[in-house]
C-alpha positions as CSV (number, residue, x, y, z in Angstrom):
1,M,-0.2,-0.1,-0.1
2,S,0.9,3.2,-0.7
3,D,1.8,6.0,2.6
4,E,-1.9,7.4,1.8
5,E,-3.6,4.9,1.3
6,Q,-1.6,2.9,4.7
7,H,-3.0,6.2,6.8
8,T,-6.4,5.9,5.6
9,W,-6.6,1.9,6.4
10,Q,-5.4,2.4,9.3
11,A,-7.9,5.3,10.3
12,Y,-10.7,3.9,8.9
13,L,-9.6,0.2,11.0
14,H,-9.8,2.9,14.2
15,A,-12.4,5.0,13.3
16,T,-14.8,1.7,12.5
17,T,-13.6,0.1,16.0
18,L,-14.0,3.1,18.0
19,L,-17.7,3.6,16.5
20,E,-19.1,0.1,17.1
21,D,-17.7,0.2,20.3
22,H,-19.3,3.7,21.3
23,L,-22.2,1.9,19.9
24,D,-21.8,-1.1,22.1
25,R,-21.3,0.6,25.5
26,Q,-24.5,2.8,25.1
27,L,-26.5,-0.5,23.9
28,Q,-25.4,-2.1,27.1
29,R,-25.7,0.7,29.0
30,D,-29.5,1.4,27.8
31,A,-30.8,-2.5,27.2
32,K,-28.2,-4.5,28.8
33,M,-27.7,-6.1,25.1
34,P,-24.6,-6.3,22.6
35,H,-24.9,-3.7,19.5
36,V,-25.3,-7.4,17.4
37,Y,-28.7,-8.0,19.7
38,Y,-29.8,-5.1,18.7
39,G,-29.1,-5.6,14.8
40,L,-30.6,-8.8,15.5
41,L,-34.1,-7.2,16.7
42,A,-34.0,-4.3,14.0
43,Q,-33.5,-7.0,11.4
44,L,-36.4,-8.8,12.5
45,S,-38.1,-5.8,12.4
46,G,-38.0,-5.3,9.1
47,A,-38.9,-8.7,8.0
48,P,-43.2,-9.5,7.0
49,H,-44.6,-10.4,9.7
50,G,-41.0,-10.3,12.2
51,R,-39.8,-13.3,11.4
52,L,-36.9,-14.7,9.4
53,R,-35.3,-18.0,9.1
54,M,-32.8,-18.4,11.7
55,T,-29.9,-19.2,8.5
56,E,-31.0,-15.9,6.7
57,L,-30.7,-13.8,10.5
58,A,-27.1,-15.6,10.4
59,K,-26.4,-15.3,6.7
60,N,-28.0,-11.1,6.9
61,A,-25.8,-10.1,10.2
62,K,-22.9,-12.0,9.1
63,I,-22.7,-14.1,12.6
64,T,-21.9,-18.2,12.6
65,R,-25.3,-20.0,13.4
66,S,-23.5,-21.3,16.1
67,R,-23.1,-17.8,17.4
68,L,-26.8,-16.4,16.3
69,S,-28.3,-19.5,18.2
70,H,-26.4,-18.2,21.5
71,A,-28.2,-14.7,21.0
72,V,-31.6,-16.1,19.7
73,A,-31.4,-18.0,23.4
74,R,-31.0,-14.8,25.1
75,L,-33.6,-12.9,23.4
76,E,-36.0,-15.6,24.0
77,G,-34.6,-15.7,27.8
78,N,-35.6,-11.5,27.4
79,G,-39.0,-12.4,26.0
80,W,-37.8,-10.3,22.8
81,V,-37.8,-13.3,20.4
82,R,-39.4,-17.0,20.0
83,R,-38.3,-19.6,17.5
84,E,-40.9,-21.5,15.9
85,D,-40.5,-24.6,13.6
86,C,-40.7,-24.2,9.3
87,P,-43.6,-26.4,8.3
88,S,-41.5,-26.9,4.8
89,D,-38.8,-28.0,6.4
90,K,-38.4,-30.2,9.8
91,R,-34.9,-28.8,10.0
92,G,-35.6,-25.3,9.2
93,Q,-36.5,-23.1,12.4
94,F,-37.6,-19.1,11.8
95,A,-36.6,-16.8,14.6
96,V,-39.7,-14.2,15.1
97,L,-40.0,-11.2,17.4
98,T,-42.5,-10.9,20.1
99,D,-44.4,-8.2,20.8
100,D,-41.7,-7.2,23.5
101,G,-39.2,-7.5,21.7
102,R,-41.0,-4.3,19.5
103,A,-42.2,-2.6,22.6
104,M,-37.9,-2.8,23.6
105,L,-36.5,-1.8,20.6
106,R,-39.4,1.4,20.6
107,E,-37.8,2.0,23.5
108,I,-34.7,2.0,23.0
109,A,-34.1,2.8,19.1
110,P,-34.2,6.8,20.0
111,G,-30.8,6.1,22.3
112,H,-29.1,4.6,19.7
113,V,-30.2,6.9,17.0
114,A,-28.8,9.5,19.2
115,A,-25.5,7.9,19.7
116,V,-25.3,6.7,15.9
117,R,-25.8,10.6,15.0
118,Q,-23.5,12.1,18.1
119,A,-20.7,9.8,16.4
120,L,-21.1,9.9,12.5
121,F,-23.2,12.4,11.3
122,D,-23.4,15.4,13.5
123,R,-19.3,15.2,12.6
124,L,-19.7,15.6,8.7
125,T,-21.4,18.1,6.5
126,S,-24.1,17.1,4.0
127,Q,-21.7,16.2,1.3
128,Q,-19.3,14.2,3.3
129,Q,-22.4,12.6,4.4
130,Q,-23.3,11.7,0.9
131,S,-19.8,10.8,-0.1
132,L,-20.2,8.6,3.0
133,G,-23.4,6.6,1.9
134,E,-21.8,6.2,-2.0
135,I,-18.2,5.0,-0.6
136,M,-20.4,2.2,1.6
137,R,-22.8,1.0,-0.9
138,I,-19.4,0.4,-3.6
139,I,-17.6,-1.0,-0.9
140,A,-20.4,-3.6,0.2
141,G,-21.5,-4.4,-3.6
142,G,-18.3,-5.5,-4.6
143,L,-18.3,-7.7,-1.4
144,Q,-21.3,-8.8,-1.5
145,P,-21.6,-12.8,-3.3
146,G,-22.1,-12.3,-6.3
147,G,-21.8,-8.3,-6.1
148,T,-20.6,-6.5,-9.0
149,G,-19.8,-3.0,-6.5
150,A,-22.9,-1.4,-8.1
151,D,-25.7,0.0,-6.1
152,A,-28.5,-1.9,-7.8
153,D,-27.3,-4.9,-5.8
154,L,-27.9,-3.9,-2.8
155,P,-31.5,-2.0,-2.9
156,W,-32.2,-2.3,1.0
157,L,-28.7,0.4,1.5
158,R,-30.2,3.1,-0.6
C-alpha cells in the first residue's frame, strides 16, 4: 500500500473500532444488550411478520449459526424473540420478534439513533455524509457474494 492508502486504512480501522465500541457501550448501558443483538432485533422488525429463517438471519448478520443460536436463546430469555419450526422443512426454524421485542425496540431506538447521529452524522457535512454513503454502498456491493460493486445489487442500502 502507498503511504496515503496505509494512513486511510489505519484511520478506517481506528474509526470503525471506536464507533462499534461506542454503540456497543450505549446499548449495554441502555438496554443491557450488545450491538449485535440490537441488529438482530432490528432485522426482525423489518421482516414480513417480524420473522426470518434462522439461516437467513445469521447470513444477514454475518455471524455463525452457532453464535446466532446463542444470541436468540438470550433474546428468547428476555421474551423479545421466539423460535418457530418451519412447516416445510423439519430442520428449519424461524426467529420471530415478539410484541415485547417490538416494545423494547421502540423504547431503545431513540437513544441508539441519537448515539449514531452524535458519533457519526453530526461530525460530517451533508456532502461528506452523501460521499460516505456512496463509498460504503460501493464497498458493500463489491464484497456481497455475486456483487458487482453497483448500488443495484444492494437495494436495501439506498
